[in-house]
C-alpha positions, 0 to 999 in steps of 0.5 A, a space after each residue: 486474490 479473495 474471492 470476496 472483491 473484483 479485480 475492477 475494484 476502486 478502494 479507498 482509505 478510510 479516514 475517522 472523519 468519515 464515518 457518518 457520512 459512511 455509514 448514513 451511504 456508502 457512494 457505489 463507486 467505492 468497493 472497499 476501504 484500507 485502513 492502517 491498524 494502527 490507528 483504530 486498535 487502540 480505540 473501543 466504544 463508540 468508534 469500534 463499533 462504528 467501524 465494525 459496522 463498516 467492515 461487516 457491511 463491505 470489505 477491508 484491507 489493512 496498510 500497517 505503520 509499523 512492523 518496520 520490518 526492517 528495524 535492527 530491533 527485534 520483532 514487537 511479536 506482541 504487537 504481531 499478535 495484535 494486528 493479528 486479533 484485529 485481521 481476524 476479528 473484522 475479516 480483513 481481507 489483505 495485509 500489507 506494510 512498507 518495505 522500510 523500518 520506523 524504530 530503532 533503539 526507539 521510535 523515530 516518527 519515519 518511514 526508513 529507506 532498508 539499506 540495499 544490500 546484501 545482508 540486508 535482504 536475507 535479513 528482511 526475508 526472514 522476518 517476512 517470513 516470520 512474520 507469516 508465520 505468526 499472522 497465519 497469513 501472506 504478509 503483503 510488503 509495498 515498494 516506498 518511496 525513498 531521498 537517500 540510499 545510505 550504503 547502496 551496493 543493488 539498485 532499488 528494483 534487484 533490491 526488491 525482486 530478491 526481496 519478493 524472491 527470497 520472501 517468496 511475499 506478494 507486493 503492493 505495487 504502489 504506482 505514486 512511489 515508482 512515479 517519485 524515484 524514478 524523478 529523484 533518483 532519475 530512474 525510467 518509470 517503466 524501466 522499473 515498471 516492467 521490471 516487477 513479476 505480474 505472479 506477485 502483485 497483489 494489489 494498486 495503491 495510487 496517491 497524489 504529492 508534492 512537487 517541490 523541485 522538478 527532480 525533487 518530489 515528496 511523496 504526500 498523499 497530499 493532493 490528486 492524481 497526477 498526470 504522470 500519475 495515472 498513465 503510470 497506473 494505467 500501463 500497469 494494469 496493461 502490463 500486468 493486470 488489472 488488479 483491485 487498486 486502492 487511492 491514498 489520500 490522508 490530508 487535504 482532504 477534499 468532499 467525499 465526492 471528490 474523492 469518488 471523483 477520482 476513483 470513479 477515473 480509477 475505474 474507467 481505466 481499469 475497464 478499458 484496460 480489461 477491454 483490450 485485455 480481457 481476464 
């Protein structure tokens, strides 16, 4: 973890509509922010100036959307260099991306599941190493939610662990995605969580989801964090230690004060876990 941010930290995904309030006064409970670089790269002028005012004052992470690390298409080197410039300009502490792809002879406008195969492990790990070489910094990979597993040879758990080992990269552990996948695909969330390599976890994501059916959850980032996800986050802290934790809320945004209540709950769990398991 970086020297600039305490492990007991709670962060919020920054939305453009939050800028006026945050520039006026950032709530103390927000320790850091996270943005998708794709959502800010195209903009200049007033919006970019306001964004830079925040990045100059507070810690920032980036969580990308369109690297498309598992795509059959060649890596977009020009885009990666743009991201590198953005990360350097705004002194971004960490850069993460989804273990998925969103392009195949054109943009697919969704995060698609990479086939859980040995061939895909080698292919994706090589691309991760290439991206890290261009960025001259770690690329942190996130476990993703998925609703189908085409050409599956490995379990999700085995596939993820193999990628982390062969690419020698860090993990953004999304606790909500573990819970969503466990329900949708019928495995034990705590077993998957326990199998994750503690030493590779850079930070956590937590979010809410939509209950389509008791056996079908949709990862929307559009609801408050439900009790089972809170419980799994608490277990993650107990198993793997307290690390910075980002609350993703992309839709149905409540007032900032309500978002801060969820951040306060993250910090409460962090404090409880730290007391039970000192750093």
